[in-house]
N, C-alpha and C positions, 0 to 999 in steps of 0.2 A: 504493500500500500504506500509506504514511504517513497519507494522508487517512483511510483506514478505521480505522487504529489510533487516530488522533486522536478519531474519533467513538465508537469502542467502549470505549476505556479509561475515559473519564469515566463512562459508563453503568455499567460493571462496578464502579467505585469506589463510585458512588452506591448500587448494589444491595447491595454488601457492607455499607456503612454502615447502610442501612435494615434489612437482615437482622439486624445486630448490635443495633440499637435495639429491634427487635421481640422478639428473644430476651431482652434485658435487661428489657423491659417485661413480658413474660410471666412472668418470675421474680418481679419486684417486685410486680406487680398480681395475681398468681395468688390465687384464693380457695381456701384450704385445705379439703379435704373430710375429714370425719370418717372415719377408717379403718374404722369399724364400718358406715358407710352401705351399701356394696355387699354386705356380709354379711347385714345386716338386710333389705335389698331383695330378696335372693335367697330369703329365707324367705317373703316375701309372695307370694300366688298370681298377682298380675299382672292381676286382674280390672278394676282401676281403676274400681270401681263407685261409690266415694264413701260407702259404707255406714259407714265409720269416721269420717266427718265431715271428712276431709281431701281435698285435690285429688288423688285417686288414690293408688296405692301409693308413689310417690316422695314425695308430701307426708307420708304417714304415717311412712315410714322416716325422713325428715328430722326430723319432730317427735319421734320416739323418740330420735334422737341428740342433739337440742338441748335437749329438756325432759324431765328425769328423772321428772316427774310425769305424763307421758303414759301412760295405761293401755295395757297390753299385750294386752288382750282385746277390742279394737275391731274386729278383722278378722273379720266374720261369715262370709264365704265360706271363710276359712282354718280356721275352727273352732278347737277346742282344740289341734289339732296345731301350728298356727302360734303360738298363745299359749305353748305349752310351749317351743318353740324360742326365742322371744323372751325368755322367762323365763331360760333358760340363758345366752343371749348377753349379756343386760344385767345378769344377776346380781340379778334382782328376784323377788319372790314370785309364784308362778303364780296367775293369776286365771281362773276359768272363763268361758267365752264363752256369752252368752245366745243360743243358736242360734235363728234365725228362719226362717220360711218364708212365702212369698207365698200369699195367699188372695184369691179373686175373689168380691166381694160381689154376685153376680148368678147366678141359676139360671134365668133366663128364656130357656130354649132354644126351638127352633122348635116344640116340641110343647105349650108352655105359654103362648106369646105369638105375635104375628104382626107382619109388616111392614106399614107404611102406604103404601109405594110401592116400585116396582122401581128399584133403584139401578144405574145403569150409568155408572161413572166410575172414578177412581183407586182402586185397592184399598188404601185407607188409612182407618183410623178417624178420623184428624184431618180427612181430606177429607170423608167422609160426614157428620161432625158439623156441617159448615157448611151442609148441606142440611136445614133445619128440625130441627136437633138430632139427626139420624140417621134411618135408615130404619125403625127399630122404632117401634111405637106407644108404647112406654115410653121416654121420652127420658133416663131415669136409667140404663137398662140397658146391657149390653155391646153395643158397636157391631159386633162380630163379624168385623172384617176383619184382625185379628191384628197390630196394631202392636206389642203386647207380645211376641208370639211372635217377631217379626222382631228385636226389640231384645234379647231374652234371650240372654246369652252362653253359656248352658249348655243351650240347647234344652229347657228345662224346661216350656215352655208351648205348648199347641196349641189350636186352635179346633175344637170339636165341636158340631154342631147350632147354630151361630151364637153360641156362648158360649165364652169363653176358659177353659181348664182347666189347672190347675197339676199337674205330675207331682211329687209330694213327694219321690220318690227322687232326682231330678236337681236339684231346687231347692236352692240354697245360701243363699238369703236376701240376695242382693246388693242388691236394691231397684231395679234398673234398670227393671223393668217398672212399678213404682209411679209412676215419673216419666214414663212413656210413655203411659199410659192417659188419653185426653182427658176421660173421665168420672170419673176418680179412683176406680175400682172396686176397685183392687188395693191391699192394705195388707200390711204385715209383722206377723206375730204370733209369739210364742215357739212353738217346735215342741212344747212341753209342753202347749199348750192343746188342747182337744178339741171345743169347741163353736164354731160359726161361723154368723153371720147372713149368708145368701146373698141379700141384697136391699139395694138402696140407694134405693128409691123413697120420696120424701117427700110424695107426694100423700095425700089422705085415703083411708081404707080402701075406700070404695065406688068411687072412681076407680081405685085400684090394682087392685082385683079385676077390673075390666073389662079392664084392660090386660094383666095377667099372673096366671095361676092360682097361680104360685109366689111372688107378691109379699107383702111384709109389709103387713097391713091395720091395724096399730096397735091390735089388740083388747086388748092388755095381759094376755092370759092367761098368757103366759110370765112376766111381771112378778109376777103374783099367786102363781104356784106356786113361784117360785125361793126356796129356803130361806135363801139367803145374801144376798138382795136385790142380786144382782149384775147384774141386767138391768133396764133402764128403757126405756120408749118415749119417745123424744125426737124431736120434729118428725115424728111419724107413723112412726117406724122404731125397731125394737128395737136397743138398744146394750148391749153386754156390758162390764162392768168386770172385766177379766181378773185383777185383783189379788185378787178375792174368789172366783173360780172354783175355785182349787185346794182350797179348804176345803169344797166342796159336799158335803153329806151325802146328796144324792139325785141322783147324777150323771146328767146328760142329761134331767132332768125337764122342762126348758124345751123341748128339742127334741121330746120325746115328746108334749108338750101343744100344740105350735105348730099353730094352726088350718090354716095353708096349707103347712106343711112347709118354710118358708124357713129355719128354724133346723136345722142339721144337725150330727150328731156325726161328727167326722173324726179318726181316730187318726193324728196326725202326730208322736208322741213319738219322738225320737231316731232317726228313720229316714233323715235326710239328712245328708250330710257330703261334704267334698271328697275325691274318690277319690285314693288314693295313686298 
């Protein structure tokens, strides 16, 4: 019995000493957390999309605690609901959120373009792009295998007729899809905008026309008719300067005069928000 005690007692003493050291160290070396952090974090939607410019919701909450100059309106998915809560919590002036929505700059569905080969492989846009730029004859177009739809945390994107389509009612503008598309076809625009160029082909007009009936041919007709000079053909594709669009005196004239119909009018104003 004494032999057992002789072996156990030193171990117990060492364990007690180590435990005491760990407790003291945890108190001395503890990093104090701002009491506001958990409250602020609770206000954020938890999408961790990075649209605010920080590494997820935790990063944004930490920045709001540590830097008083951090804007409270950076959470796009949270919309103005989150901005108002943060304004009250932090005691700062409320700032409106520039709500955004994702748009797909391609309308080359299976009725307006075609595939150049039959793809049988991994159902992934990233995978099919490795095969000669994709299965479609237009290498700039939507690859159609739905990587964006799989990545969307709000199920706001689906693939129809080989082209990704955004449901504006469910889209909160988090931007996850924009980082997923291998061809960079998806961008975020303010939901107050109404005109979208649904093409990304930079080939010359004659080439584009052969590849897709909906493609921009760079004819510059939209550029000529725009009363605000808000649209320019750059590198064979129409590009809209949205800072000039709100002042348009002839709304939608570019879309109405588009030769191929690749410029479309889309009513996205104020229809998406995070559901309560």
